[in-house]
N, CA, C and O atoms as a GROMACS GRO file, in nm:
protein
  436
    1MET      N    1  -2.491  -4.445  -7.136
    1MET     CA    2  -2.494  -4.498  -7.295
    1MET      C    3  -2.330  -4.512  -7.354
    1MET      O    4  -2.301  -4.563  -7.462
    2LEU      N    5  -2.216  -4.446  -7.242
    2LEU     CA    6  -2.046  -4.505  -7.303
    2LEU      C    7  -2.045  -4.652  -7.226
    2LEU      O    8  -1.966  -4.735  -7.273
    3ALA      N    9  -2.122  -4.688  -7.118
    3ALA     CA   10  -2.082  -4.794  -7.069
    3ALA      C   11  -2.157  -4.899  -7.153
    3ALA      O   12  -2.181  -5.014  -7.118
    4ALA      N   13  -2.190  -4.845  -7.261
    4ALA     CA   14  -2.246  -4.990  -7.348
    4ALA      C   15  -2.151  -5.012  -7.521
    4ALA      O   16  -2.176  -5.076  -7.623
    5MET      N   17  -2.037  -4.920  -7.475
    5MET     CA   18  -1.968  -4.916  -7.594
    5MET      C   19  -1.828  -5.029  -7.512
    5MET      O   20  -1.777  -5.044  -7.401
    6PRO      N   21  -1.817  -5.097  -7.677
    6PRO     CA   22  -1.742  -5.144  -7.625
    6PRO      C   23  -1.573  -5.092  -7.602
    6PRO      O   24  -1.516  -5.026  -7.689
    7SER      N   25  -1.497  -5.135  -7.463
    7SER     CA   26  -1.388  -5.058  -7.434
    7SER      C   27  -1.252  -5.138  -7.556
    7SER      O   28  -1.249  -5.231  -7.636
    8GLU      N   29  -1.168  -5.042  -7.509
    8GLU     CA   30  -1.042  -5.036  -7.628
    8GLU      C   31  -0.987  -5.192  -7.590
    8GLU      O   32  -0.939  -5.268  -7.675
    9ASN      N   33  -0.997  -5.216  -7.494
    9ASN     CA   34  -0.940  -5.372  -7.475
    9ASN      C   35  -1.005  -5.463  -7.520
    9ASN      O   36  -0.946  -5.564  -7.558
   10SER      N   37  -1.174  -5.451  -7.531
   10SER     CA   38  -1.219  -5.564  -7.585
   10SER      C   39  -1.230  -5.567  -7.733
   10SER      O   40  -1.289  -5.647  -7.804
   11ARG      N   41  -1.142  -5.435  -7.771
   11ARG     CA   42  -1.154  -5.470  -7.931
   11ARG      C   43  -1.032  -5.488  -8.013
   11ARG      O   44  -1.029  -5.500  -8.136
   12ARG      N   45  -0.867  -5.489  -7.879
   12ARG     CA   46  -0.807  -5.546  -7.909
   12ARG      C   47  -0.759  -5.680  -7.994
   12ARG      O   48  -0.788  -5.788  -7.944
   13LEU      N   49  -0.698  -5.678  -8.101
   13LEU     CA   50  -0.634  -5.757  -8.220
   13LEU      C   51  -0.783  -5.834  -8.239
   13LEU      O   52  -0.788  -5.951  -8.202
   14GLU      N   53  -0.912  -5.767  -8.299
   14GLU     CA   54  -1.019  -5.795  -8.304
   14GLU      C   55  -1.040  -5.913  -8.398
   14GLU      O   56  -1.092  -6.015  -8.354
   15LEU      N   57  -0.992  -5.904  -8.563
   15LEU     CA   58  -0.986  -5.956  -8.626
   15LEU      C   59  -0.903  -6.061  -8.672
   15LEU      O   60  -0.942  -6.150  -8.748
   16PHE      N   61  -0.767  -6.047  -8.619
   16PHE     CA   62  -0.712  -6.160  -8.538
   16PHE      C   63  -0.752  -6.265  -8.539
   16PHE      O   64  -0.746  -6.355  -8.622
   17ARG      N   65  -0.850  -6.246  -8.332
   17ARG     CA   66  -0.911  -6.294  -8.282
   17ARG      C   67  -1.006  -6.401  -8.323
   17ARG      O   68  -1.014  -6.523  -8.305
   18LEU      N   69  -1.084  -6.297  -8.394
   18LEU     CA   70  -1.181  -6.375  -8.496
   18LEU      C   71  -1.159  -6.472  -8.594
   18LEU      O   72  -1.240  -6.561  -8.620
   19ALA      N   73  -1.051  -6.456  -8.650
   19ALA     CA   74  -1.013  -6.571  -8.738
   19ALA      C   75  -0.979  -6.672  -8.622
   19ALA      O   76  -0.990  -6.778  -8.683
   20LEU      N   77  -0.958  -6.691  -8.546
   20LEU     CA   78  -0.895  -6.797  -8.442
   20LEU      C   79  -1.014  -6.825  -8.369
   20LEU      O   80  -1.021  -6.944  -8.337
   21LEU      N   81  -1.124  -6.746  -8.325
   21LEU     CA   82  -1.246  -6.807  -8.290
   21LEU      C   83  -1.352  -6.907  -8.381
   21LEU      O   84  -1.423  -7.001  -8.345
   22LEU      N   85  -1.328  -6.834  -8.535
   22LEU     CA   86  -1.354  -6.943  -8.620
   22LEU      C   87  -1.328  -7.067  -8.626
   22LEU      O   88  -1.405  -7.163  -8.632
   23ILE      N   89  -1.188  -7.059  -8.625
   23ILE     CA   90  -1.098  -7.196  -8.637
   23ILE      C   91  -1.166  -7.291  -8.552
   23ILE      O   92  -1.222  -7.396  -8.584
   24ASN      N   93  -1.149  -7.227  -8.414
   24ASN     CA   94  -1.122  -7.285  -8.290
   24ASN      C   95  -1.312  -7.325  -8.281
   24ASN      O   96  -1.362  -7.371  -8.178
   25ARG      N   97  -1.367  -7.306  -8.368
   25ARG     CA   98  -1.537  -7.360  -8.355
   25ARG      C   99  -1.564  -7.409  -8.488
   25ARG      O  100  -1.680  -7.407  -8.531
   26GLY      N  101  -1.482  -7.448  -8.548
   26GLY     CA  102  -1.484  -7.548  -8.644
   26GLY      C  103  -1.506  -7.530  -8.777
   26GLY      O  104  -1.545  -7.625  -8.845
   27ASN      N  105  -1.481  -7.383  -8.842
   27ASN     CA  106  -1.516  -7.303  -8.937
   27ASN      C  107  -1.384  -7.298  -9.016
   27ASN      O  108  -1.298  -7.219  -8.978
   28ARG      N  109  -1.362  -7.373  -9.115
   28ARG     CA  110  -1.210  -7.349  -9.181
   28ARG      C  111  -1.244  -7.251  -9.346
   28ARG      O  112  -1.171  -7.214  -9.438
   29ASP      N  113  -1.352  -7.242  -9.326
   29ASP     CA  114  -1.358  -7.153  -9.486
   29ASP      C  115  -1.361  -6.993  -9.442
   29ASP      O  116  -1.458  -6.924  -9.473
   30LEU      N  117  -1.270  -6.951  -9.383
   30LEU     CA  118  -1.290  -6.759  -9.399
   30LEU      C  119  -1.246  -6.726  -9.503
   30LEU      O  120  -1.160  -6.771  -9.578
   31PRO      N  121  -1.322  -6.633  -9.503
   31PRO     CA  122  -1.311  -6.485  -9.572
   31PRO      C  123  -1.174  -6.465  -9.614
   31PRO      O  124  -1.075  -6.477  -9.542
   32ALA      N  125  -1.174  -6.428  -9.756
   32ALA     CA  126  -1.015  -6.473  -9.767
   32ALA      C  127  -0.942  -6.249  -9.692
   32ALA      O  128  -0.826  -6.226  -9.656
   33PRO      N  129  -1.006  -6.191  -9.693
   33PRO     CA  130  -0.951  -6.079  -9.616
   33PRO      C  131  -0.923  -6.042  -9.532
   33PRO      O  132  -0.849  -5.950  -9.497
   34LEU      N  133  -1.029  -6.174  -9.445
   34LEU     CA  134  -1.022  -6.230  -9.295
   34LEU      C  135  -0.855  -6.350  -9.265
   34LEU      O  136  -0.801  -6.367  -9.156
   35SER      N  137  -0.806  -6.420  -9.412
   35SER     CA  138  -0.706  -6.506  -9.410
   35SER      C  139  -0.595  -6.366  -9.422
   35SER      O  140  -0.500  -6.333  -9.351
   36LEU      N  141  -0.635  -6.323  -9.504
   36LEU     CA  142  -0.437  -6.191  -9.514
   36LEU      C  143  -0.453  -6.133  -9.416
   36LEU      O  144  -0.347  -6.157  -9.358
   37HIS      N  145  -0.539  -6.039  -9.319
   37HIS     CA  146  -0.521  -5.980  -9.232
   37HIS      C  147  -0.469  -6.037  -9.114
   37HIS      O  148  -0.381  -5.987  -9.044
   38PHE      N  149  -0.532  -6.151  -9.094
   38PHE     CA  150  -0.464  -6.238  -8.982
   38PHE      C  151  -0.289  -6.307  -9.029
   38PHE      O  152  -0.226  -6.339  -8.928
   39ASP      N  153  -0.221  -6.328  -9.150
   39ASP     CA  154  -0.157  -6.323  -9.208
   39ASP      C  155  -0.019  -6.244  -9.177
   39ASP      O  156   0.092  -6.269  -9.128
   40ALA      N  157  -0.108  -6.105  -9.247
   40ALA     CA  158  -0.058  -6.034  -9.268
   40ALA      C  159   0.050  -5.910  -9.118
   40ALA      O  160   0.150  -5.840  -9.112
   41VAL      N  161  -0.081  -5.962  -9.019
   41VAL     CA  162  -0.061  -5.921  -8.862
   41VAL      C  163   0.034  -6.031  -8.838
   41VAL      O  164   0.144  -5.992  -8.801
   42LEU      N  165   0.017  -6.175  -8.851
   42LEU     CA  166   0.132  -6.238  -8.779
   42LEU      C  167   0.271  -6.184  -8.835
   42LEU      O  168   0.326  -6.093  -8.773
   43HIS      N  169   0.331  -6.238  -8.956
   43HIS     CA  170   0.428  -6.159  -8.982
   43HIS      C  171   0.505  -6.046  -8.939
   43HIS      O  172   0.620  -6.044  -8.894
   44GLN      N  173   0.422  -5.950  -8.962
   44GLN     CA  174   0.448  -5.796  -8.894
   44GLN      C  175   0.503  -5.838  -8.787
   44GLN      O  176   0.625  -5.820  -8.785
   45ALA      N  177   0.437  -5.910  -8.653
   45ALA     CA  178   0.423  -5.875  -8.544
   45ALA      C  179   0.522  -5.982  -8.494
   45ALA      O  180   0.556  -5.983  -8.376
   46ARG      N  181   0.582  -6.095  -8.608
   46ARG     CA  182   0.705  -6.172  -8.539
   46ARG      C  183   0.823  -6.092  -8.611
   46ARG      O  184   0.941  -6.127  -8.595
   47LYS      N  185   0.789  -5.991  -8.685
   47LYS     CA  186   0.942  -5.966  -8.751
   47LYS      C  187   0.961  -5.834  -8.629
   47LYS      O  188   1.062  -5.822  -8.560
   48LEU      N  189   0.847  -5.749  -8.622
   48LEU     CA  190   0.833  -5.573  -8.504
   48LEU      C  191   0.902  -5.712  -8.362
   48LEU      O  192   1.014  -5.693  -8.317
   49SER      N  193   0.845  -5.796  -8.329
   49SER     CA  194   0.894  -5.885  -8.176
   49SER      C  195   1.072  -5.926  -8.189
   49SER      O  196   1.154  -5.931  -8.097
   50ASP      N  197   1.085  -5.942  -8.287
   50ASP     CA  198   1.231  -6.022  -8.322
   50ASP      C  199   1.318  -5.862  -8.299
   50ASP      O  200   1.404  -5.837  -8.215
   51ASP      N  201   1.268  -5.784  -8.390
   51ASP     CA  202   1.369  -5.647  -8.372
   51ASP      C  203   1.243  -5.551  -8.384
   51ASP      O  204   1.165  -5.545  -8.480
   52PRO      N  205   1.240  -5.463  -8.241
   52PRO     CA  206   1.171  -5.345  -8.274
   52PRO      C  207   1.172  -5.220  -8.332
   52PRO      O  208   1.072  -5.149  -8.343
   53ASP      N  209   1.266  -5.194  -8.363
   53ASP     CA  210   1.353  -5.116  -8.480
   53ASP      C  211   1.309  -5.086  -8.614
   53ASP      O  212   1.312  -4.982  -8.678
   54ALA      N  213   1.239  -5.282  -8.659
   54ALA     CA  214   1.150  -5.287  -8.774
   54ALA      C  215   1.033  -5.197  -8.807
   54ALA      O  216   1.003  -5.173  -8.924
   55ILE      N  217   0.963  -5.146  -8.698
   55ILE     CA  218   0.863  -5.047  -8.718
   55ILE      C  219   0.852  -4.974  -8.805
   55ILE      O  220   0.938  -4.886  -8.802
   56SER      N  221   0.781  -4.968  -8.888
   56SER     CA  222   0.758  -4.826  -9.061
   56SER      C  223   0.617  -4.818  -8.992
   56SER      O  224   0.578  -4.878  -8.891
   57PRO      N  225   0.528  -4.700  -9.098
   57PRO     CA  226   0.432  -4.669  -9.155
   57PRO      C  227   0.329  -4.766  -9.210
   57PRO      O  228   0.207  -4.750  -9.213
   58ASP      N  229   0.399  -4.869  -9.250
   58ASP     CA  230   0.336  -4.976  -9.329
   58ASP      C  231   0.301  -5.063  -9.247
   58ASP      O  232   0.228  -5.150  -9.296
   59VAL      N  233   0.339  -5.080  -9.076
   59VAL     CA  234   0.330  -5.215  -8.966
   59VAL      C  235   0.146  -5.165  -8.952
   59VAL      O  236   0.127  -5.045  -8.969
   60THR      N  237   0.064  -5.221  -8.934
   60THR     CA  238  -0.043  -5.212  -8.891
   60THR      C  239  -0.050  -5.184  -8.718
   60THR      O  240   0.060  -5.198  -8.665
   61PRO      N  241  -0.166  -5.144  -8.623
   61PRO     CA  242  -0.159  -5.116  -8.538
   61PRO      C  243  -0.172  -5.267  -8.421
   61PRO      O  244  -0.129  -5.284  -8.307
   62GLN      N  245  -0.249  -5.354  -8.513
   62GLN     CA  246  -0.272  -5.472  -8.451
   62GLN      C  247  -0.137  -5.593  -8.494
   62GLN      O  248  -0.146  -5.711  -8.460
   63ALA      N  249  -0.040  -5.549  -8.557
   63ALA     CA  250   0.073  -5.625  -8.567
   63ALA      C  251   0.158  -5.548  -8.444
   63ALA      O  252   0.236  -5.616  -8.377
   64VAL      N  253   0.143  -5.432  -8.421
   64VAL     CA  254   0.189  -5.373  -8.264
   64VAL      C  255   0.142  -5.430  -8.143
   64VAL      O  256   0.199  -5.436  -8.035
   65GLN      N  257   0.015  -5.475  -8.181
   65GLN     CA  258  -0.003  -5.520  -8.038
   65GLN      C  259   0.037  -5.668  -8.017
   65GLN      O  260   0.072  -5.697  -7.902
   66LEU      N  261   0.038  -5.760  -8.105
   66LEU     CA  262   0.060  -5.879  -8.141
   66LEU      C  263   0.182  -5.873  -8.072
   66LEU      O  264   0.195  -5.914  -7.956
   67ALA      N  265   0.290  -5.814  -8.153
   67ALA     CA  266   0.447  -5.802  -8.116
   67ALA      C  267   0.463  -5.819  -7.945
   67ALA      O  268   0.529  -5.897  -7.877
   68ASN      N  269   0.363  -5.698  -7.909
   68ASN     CA  270   0.431  -5.644  -7.762
   68ASN      C  271   0.367  -5.793  -7.686
   68ASN      O  272   0.425  -5.843  -7.590
   69ASP      N  273   0.242  -5.852  -7.744
   69ASP     CA  274   0.185  -5.978  -7.635
   69ASP      C  275   0.302  -6.107  -7.685
   69ASP      O  276   0.317  -6.207  -7.614
   70LEU      N  277   0.357  -6.093  -7.778
   70LEU     CA  278   0.450  -6.187  -7.828
   70LEU      C  279   0.609  -6.150  -7.715
   70LEU      O  280   0.686  -6.245  -7.699
   71ARG      N  281   0.632  -6.061  -7.670
   71ARG     CA  282   0.748  -6.021  -7.592
   71ARG      C  283   0.688  -6.086  -7.470
   71ARG      O  284   0.726  -6.195  -7.427
   72VAL      N  285   0.605  -6.024  -7.425
   72VAL     CA  286   0.538  -6.083  -7.314
   72VAL      C  287   0.503  -6.175  -7.277
   72VAL      O  288   0.571  -6.231  -7.191
   73TYR      N  289   0.390  -6.233  -7.319
   73TYR     CA  290   0.370  -6.370  -7.318
   73TYR      C  291   0.443  -6.524  -7.322
   73TYR      O  292   0.371  -6.576  -7.408
   74GLU      N  293   0.490  -6.574  -7.305
   74GLU     CA  294   0.580  -6.688  -7.348
   74GLU      C  295   0.479  -6.803  -7.406
   74GLU      O  296   0.492  -6.878  -7.504
   75GLY      N  297   0.376  -6.789  -7.312
   75GLY     CA  298   0.239  -6.898  -7.366
   75GLY      C  299   0.186  -6.903  -7.539
   75GLY      O  300   0.162  -6.980  -7.632
   76LEU      N  301   0.188  -6.760  -7.500
   76LEU     CA  302   0.153  -6.701  -7.661
   76LEU      C  303   0.251  -6.728  -7.807
   76LEU      O  304   0.223  -6.754  -7.924
   77ARG      N  305   0.385  -6.705  -7.729
   77ARG     CA  306   0.462  -6.748  -7.820
   77ARG      C  307   0.521  -6.878  -7.862
   77ARG      O  308   0.598  -6.900  -7.956
   78ASP      N  309   0.463  -6.973  -7.764
   78ASP     CA  310   0.453  -7.144  -7.771
   78ASP      C  311   0.347  -7.189  -7.867
   78ASP      O  312   0.351  -7.278  -7.952
   79ALA      N  313   0.271  -7.122  -7.840
   79ALA     CA  314   0.129  -7.170  -7.882
   79ALA      C  315   0.138  -7.093  -8.038
   79ALA      O  316   0.079  -7.157  -8.125
   80LEU      N  317   0.178  -7.015  -8.067
   80LEU     CA  318   0.188  -6.978  -8.237
   80LEU      C  319   0.328  -7.041  -8.317
   80LEU      O  320   0.343  -7.056  -8.438
   81ALA      N  321   0.450  -7.079  -8.181
   81ALA     CA  322   0.504  -7.159  -8.256
   81ALA      C  323   0.526  -7.283  -8.385
   81ALA      O  324   0.528  -7.400  -8.347
   82GLY      N  325   0.536  -7.265  -8.487
   82GLY     CA  326   0.520  -7.359  -8.587
   82GLY      C  327   0.363  -7.289  -8.698
   82GLY      O  328   0.336  -7.332  -8.811
   83VAL      N  329   0.288  -7.183  -8.627
   83VAL     CA  330   0.214  -7.125  -8.748
   83VAL      C  331   0.313  -7.003  -8.815
   83VAL      O  332   0.375  -6.915  -8.756
   84ASN      N  333   0.301  -7.036  -8.978
   84ASN     CA  334   0.324  -6.925  -9.030
   84ASN      C  335   0.258  -6.879  -9.148
   84ASN      O  336   0.300  -6.802  -9.234
   85SER      N  337   0.116  -6.953  -9.135
   85SER     CA  338   0.005  -6.847  -9.198
   85SER      C  339  -0.143  -6.925  -9.145
   85SER      O  340  -0.135  -7.030  -9.080
   86ILE      N  341  -0.236  -6.882  -9.168
   86ILE     CA  342  -0.371  -6.942  -9.090
   86ILE      C  343  -0.398  -7.069  -9.138
   86ILE      O  344  -0.478  -7.139  -9.077
   87GLY      N  345  -0.346  -7.107  -9.236
   87GLY     CA  346  -0.345  -7.234  -9.279
   87GLY      C  347  -0.332  -7.344  -9.207
   87GLY      O  348  -0.387  -7.454  -9.206
   88ASP      N  349  -0.220  -7.272  -9.129
   88ASP     CA  350  -0.126  -7.360  -8.996
   88ASP      C  351  -0.218  -7.424  -8.907
   88ASP      O  352  -0.196  -7.528  -8.846
   89VAL      N  353  -0.351  -7.336  -8.904
   89VAL     CA  354  -0.418  -7.316  -8.781
   89VAL      C  355  -0.517  -7.402  -8.772
   89VAL      O  356  -0.606  -7.407  -8.856
   90ASN      N  357  -0.509  -7.490  -8.650
   90ASN     CA  358  -0.689  -7.578  -8.654
   90ASN      C  359  -0.710  -7.573  -8.550
   90ASN      O  360  -0.627  -7.550  -8.462
   91SER      N  361  -0.862  -7.600  -8.529
   91SER     CA  362  -0.873  -7.587  -8.381
   91SER      C  363  -0.840  -7.604  -8.239
   91SER      O  364  -0.887  -7.544  -8.142
   92ALA      N  365  -0.754  -7.692  -8.242
   92ALA     CA  366  -0.687  -7.701  -8.135
   92ALA      C  367  -0.527  -7.576  -8.111
   92ALA      O  368  -0.491  -7.513  -8.012
   93VAL      N  369  -0.487  -7.582  -8.203
   93VAL     CA  370  -0.389  -7.439  -8.230
   93VAL      C  371  -0.449  -7.312  -8.194
   93VAL      O  372  -0.414  -7.232  -8.106
   94ALA      N  373  -0.555  -7.305  -8.283
   94ALA     CA  374  -0.633  -7.219  -8.223
   94ALA      C  375  -0.695  -7.192  -8.077
   94ALA      O  376  -0.644  -7.103  -8.009
   95HIS      N  377  -0.791  -7.257  -8.033
   95HIS     CA  378  -0.761  -7.265  -7.922
   95HIS      C  379  -0.641  -7.250  -7.787
   95HIS      O  380  -0.658  -7.184  -7.684
   96LYS      N  381  -0.568  -7.300  -7.809
   96LYS     CA  382  -0.444  -7.274  -7.692
   96LYS      C  383  -0.352  -7.091  -7.726
   96LYS      O  384  -0.284  -7.029  -7.644
   97VAL      N  385  -0.387  -7.047  -7.876
   97VAL     CA  386  -0.325  -6.951  -7.898
   97VAL      C  387  -0.468  -6.835  -7.806
   97VAL      O  388  -0.456  -6.752  -7.716
   98LEU      N  389  -0.587  -6.882  -7.880
   98LEU     CA  390  -0.657  -6.827  -7.798
   98LEU      C  391  -0.668  -6.780  -7.644
   98LEU      O  392  -0.688  -6.664  -7.609
   99GLN      N  393  -0.643  -6.940  -7.521
   99GLN     CA  394  -0.592  -6.909  -7.445
   99GLN      C  395  -0.474  -6.825  -7.396
   99GLN      O  396  -0.477  -6.764  -7.290
  100ASN      N  397  -0.396  -6.826  -7.459
  100ASN     CA  398  -0.263  -6.737  -7.440
  100ASN      C  399  -0.257  -6.579  -7.486
  100ASN      O  400  -0.168  -6.499  -7.458
  101LEU      N  401  -0.379  -6.555  -7.565
  101LEU     CA  402  -0.386  -6.438  -7.603
  101LEU      C  403  -0.459  -6.340  -7.530
  101LEU      O  404  -0.580  -6.321  -7.524
  102GLU      N  405  -0.291  -6.234  -7.435
  102GLU     CA  406  -0.336  -6.201  -7.321
  102GLU      C  407  -0.414  -6.208  -7.271
  102GLU      O  408  -0.526  -6.158  -7.278
  103PRO      N  409  -0.346  -6.304  -7.182
  103PRO     CA  410  -0.489  -6.376  -7.068
  103PRO      C  411  -0.568  -6.330  -6.998
  103PRO      O  412  -0.638  -6.409  -6.934
  104LYS      N  413  -0.585  -6.228  -6.985
  104LYS     CA  414  -0.705  -6.158  -6.898
  104LYS      C  415  -0.788  -6.093  -7.004
  104LYS      O  416  -0.837  -5.989  -6.961
  105LEU      N  417  -0.827  -6.123  -7.150
  105LEU     CA  418  -0.881  -6.086  -7.217
  105LEU      C  419  -0.935  -6.255  -7.330
  105LEU      O  420  -1.030  -6.264  -7.406
  106ALA      N  421  -0.857  -6.335  -7.304
  106ALA     CA  422  -0.855  -6.486  -7.367
  106ALA      C  423  -0.973  -6.566  -7.377
  106ALA      O  424  -0.967  -6.650  -7.466
  107SER      N  425  -1.091  -6.562  -7.304
  107SER     CA  426  -1.169  -6.635  -7.303
  107SER      C  427  -1.253  -6.651  -7.411
  107SER      O  428  -1.353  -6.581  -7.422
  108ALA      N  429  -1.217  -6.754  -7.513
  108ALA     CA  430  -1.302  -6.779  -7.610
  108ALA      C  431  -1.465  -6.839  -7.620
  108ALA      O  432  -1.541  -6.833  -7.716
  109ASP      N  433  -1.481  -6.880  -7.524
  109ASP     CA  434  -1.610  -6.909  -7.502
  109ASP      C  435  -1.685  -6.813  -7.341
  109ASP      O  436  -1.803  -6.830  -7.308
   0.00000   0.00000   0.00000
């Protein structure tokens, strides 16, 4: 029964990845809460990756995970260059980010 439960790794950044997966598959009409979550995680992660001392109780765990990935994976930083919000993400950008989002978990399909 425990083997059927999703691992912690498979749940990493799941809502952030969900937004990317939907856009990658051609869905541009994301629910507002998902779009807001994506933007908040991205902004917090960038701030935290630039200044690790910027950690506060308001920073989400997903932002901490993404900040760490931004520091570790150069391809992820490059894929997110020029992306300031979910509105900047098209299918090609989403695909590139998914490929570079923790490479061992990144398969979008």
